N, C-alpha and C positions, 0 to 999 in steps of 0.2 A: 494258941495261934488262931487268928480269925479265919484263916483259910480252912481249918479243920471243921468249922461249923457250917460250911457251905455244902449243899447237896451236890451229888455227882453231876447232874445236868448243868448246874451253874458253874462248877469247876471246868467242865468242857467248854462252856461259853466263854469263861474268862480266858482260858487257853487260846481259843479261837480269836477272841478280840485282841489278845496280846500279839498273835501272829499277824493280824490285819494291820495293827499300828506299829509293827516292828521297825518300819523305816523311820519312824519318828524318834525312837529311843532304843536302838538295837540291844544294848547291854541290859537295860532295865527290863525290857519285855522278854529277853531271853531268860532272865532270872525268874520272872513271873511264870513263864512256860515251865521252867524247871520245878518251881515250887508247886504248881498245879499237878504236874505229873508225879512228883514225889508224894503228894497227898493221895492221889488216886492209887498209886502203887502201894502205899502204906496200907490203905484200906483193903487191897487185894492180898495182903500178906507178904509183899516184897519190901524188904527193909534195906535202906542205905542212908547215908548221911545227906541231909539237906545242905547244900552249899551256901556259905555266906556270900553276899554280893561282892565283897572284896576278893573272894576266891575266883570269881568269874571275870571281874574287870577292875581296872583302876577306878577309884572313886570319881575322878573327873569324867571318865567315859561312862560310868554307870549313871550319873545324874544328867548327862547331856540329853535333853529332850524329855526327861522323865516326867516333869510336871505336865507337859502337854499330853504325853501318852496317858498319864493318870487321869487327866480330864476327859480324854476320849473313852477310856475304860469306864469311868463313872457314868458317862452319858450312855454308853452301850448297855450297861448293866442296870441302869436306872429303873427300867420297867420290870425287872426280874422279881422273883420272890424275895423274901427275907430282907426287907429294907434295913432292919437294924443290923443284921449280920454284914450286909454289904457296906453299910456305913462304917462299921468297925474295921472291915478289911481295908476300905479306902483310907481311913485314918491311920491304920498301921503302915500301909504303903507310903503314905505321906511322911510319917515319922521316919521311915527307913530312908527316904530320899533326903530328908533334912539331916539325918545322922551322917550320911555319906557326904553331904555338902560340908559338914563340919570337919571332916577328915581330908578333904581335898587339898 
């Protein structure tokens, strides 16, 4: 998973950006916050299941505003380190949104 390749500081930044743009896509950004905290907890030795997006929200709700939120997240993280890893994460999140669009 692309999120596992991000350094801790970038994970915290991703979580913070998701919180900031939460009004744009509440379910999508809630899942990003969950995924970042899951990865940070995993690194700290705390293990639990990562929720699938559909466990968090209906696909219609999950994708509402997701593309806009993803664009804002890309912009906010654009100057961070690890350009290749961030591009991979961005691509993975985009595929996730498209997958959910398919099931709505």
